[in-house]
C-alpha positions as CSV (number, residue, x, y, z in Angstrom):
1,X,0.0,0.0,0.0
2,X,1.6,3.3,-1.0
3,X,2.4,5.9,1.7
4,X,2.5,9.6,1.2
5,X,5.6,11.1,2.9
6,X,6.3,14.7,3.7
7,X,8.5,15.0,0.6
8,X,5.6,13.6,-1.5
9,X,3.2,16.2,0.0
10,X,5.7,19.0,-0.7
11,X,6.1,17.8,-4.3
12,X,2.3,17.5,-4.8
13,X,1.7,21.0,-3.5
14,X,4.6,22.5,-5.5
15,X,3.4,20.8,-8.8
16,X,-0.2,22.0,-8.2
17,X,0.9,25.7,-7.6
18,X,3.6,26.5,-10.1
19,X,4.2,30.0,-8.6
20,X,5.5,28.3,-5.4
21,X,9.0,26.9,-5.4
22,X,9.7,23.6,-3.8
23,X,11.7,25.5,-1.1
24,X,8.7,27.8,-0.3
25,X,6.4,24.8,-0.2
26,X,8.8,23.0,2.1
27,X,8.8,26.0,4.5
28,X,5.0,26.3,4.4
29,X,4.4,22.6,5.1
30,X,7.0,22.7,7.9
31,X,5.4,25.8,9.5
32,X,1.9,24.2,9.4
33,X,3.1,21.0,11.0
34,X,5.1,22.9,13.6
35,X,2.0,25.1,14.4
36,X,-0.1,21.9,14.9
37,X,2.7,20.4,17.1
38,X,3.0,23.6,19.2
39,X,-0.7,23.8,19.8
40,X,-0.9,20.2,20.9
41,X,2.1,20.7,23.2
42,X,0.2,23.5,24.9
43,X,-2.8,21.2,25.4
44,X,-4.9,22.9,22.7
45,X,-7.2,21.2,20.2
46,X,-6.5,21.8,16.5
47,X,-9.4,21.7,14.0
48,X,-9.0,22.0,10.2
49,X,-12.5,22.3,8.7
50,X,-13.2,19.6,6.1
51,X,-10.2,17.6,7.2
52,X,-10.3,16.7,10.9
53,X,-9.2,17.6,14.3
54,X,-6.2,16.8,16.5
55,X,-6.4,16.5,20.3
56,X,-4.5,14.9,23.1
57,X,-5.7,11.6,24.7
58,X,-4.7,10.9,28.3
59,X,-3.4,7.4,29.1
60,X,-3.1,6.8,32.9
61,X,-0.1,4.9,34.4
62,X,-0.4,1.1,34.2
63,X,1.5,-2.0,34.6
64,X,2.7,-3.7,31.4
65,X,4.7,-6.8,30.7
66,X,8.0,-7.2,28.8
67,X,6.9,-9.6,26.0
68,X,10.3,-11.3,26.0
69,X,10.7,-12.0,29.7
70,X,7.2,-11.6,31.0
71,X,8.4,-9.4,33.8
72,X,6.0,-6.7,34.9
73,X,7.1,-3.2,33.9
74,X,5.6,0.1,35.0
75,X,4.3,2.2,32.1
76,X,4.1,5.9,33.1
77,X,1.1,8.1,32.3
78,X,1.2,9.9,29.0
79,X,-0.6,12.2,26.6
80,X,-0.7,11.0,23.0
81,X,-2.0,12.9,19.9
82,X,-5.2,11.7,18.5
83,X,-6.7,12.5,15.0
84,X,-10.4,12.4,14.2
85,X,-11.3,12.7,10.6
86,X,-13.9,15.3,9.7
87,X,-17.2,14.5,7.9
88,X,-16.0,15.7,4.5
89,X,-12.8,13.6,4.7
90,X,-14.7,10.5,5.8
91,X,-17.2,11.0,3.0
92,X,-14.4,11.4,0.4
93,X,-12.6,8.3,1.6
94,X,-15.8,6.2,1.7
95,X,-16.7,7.3,-1.9
96,X,-13.2,6.4,-3.1
97,X,-13.3,3.0,-1.4
98,X,-16.7,2.2,-3.1
99,X,-15.2,3.1,-6.5
100,X,-12.1,1.0,-6.1
101,X,-12.1,-1.3,-3.0
102,X,-8.8,-1.3,-1.0
103,X,-7.0,-4.4,-0.1
104,X,-7.7,-5.7,3.3
105,X,-4.8,-5.6,5.7
106,X,-4.1,-9.1,7.2
């Protein structure tokens, strides 16, 4: 299954907007991603209309197990970023899957 990387995103945007250089596009993408990261680091929620929203999920401390040895290991509490797709994105993905079904991941 193909994966879009940051470089692929920059190339796609630069090819769609010929007035932007690849360097300018790279700076713009970096700034957008940095702004999202800074907002999440401050505990804020980020919403991009038509795309989705990012927020932090809290995971309390728990006891885990080392899969190799089976020894109990304490796992500290943490906040992890969580993305929720917006309605428009969900509908576009659903429509594209109906047109050309994706392969099921085993």
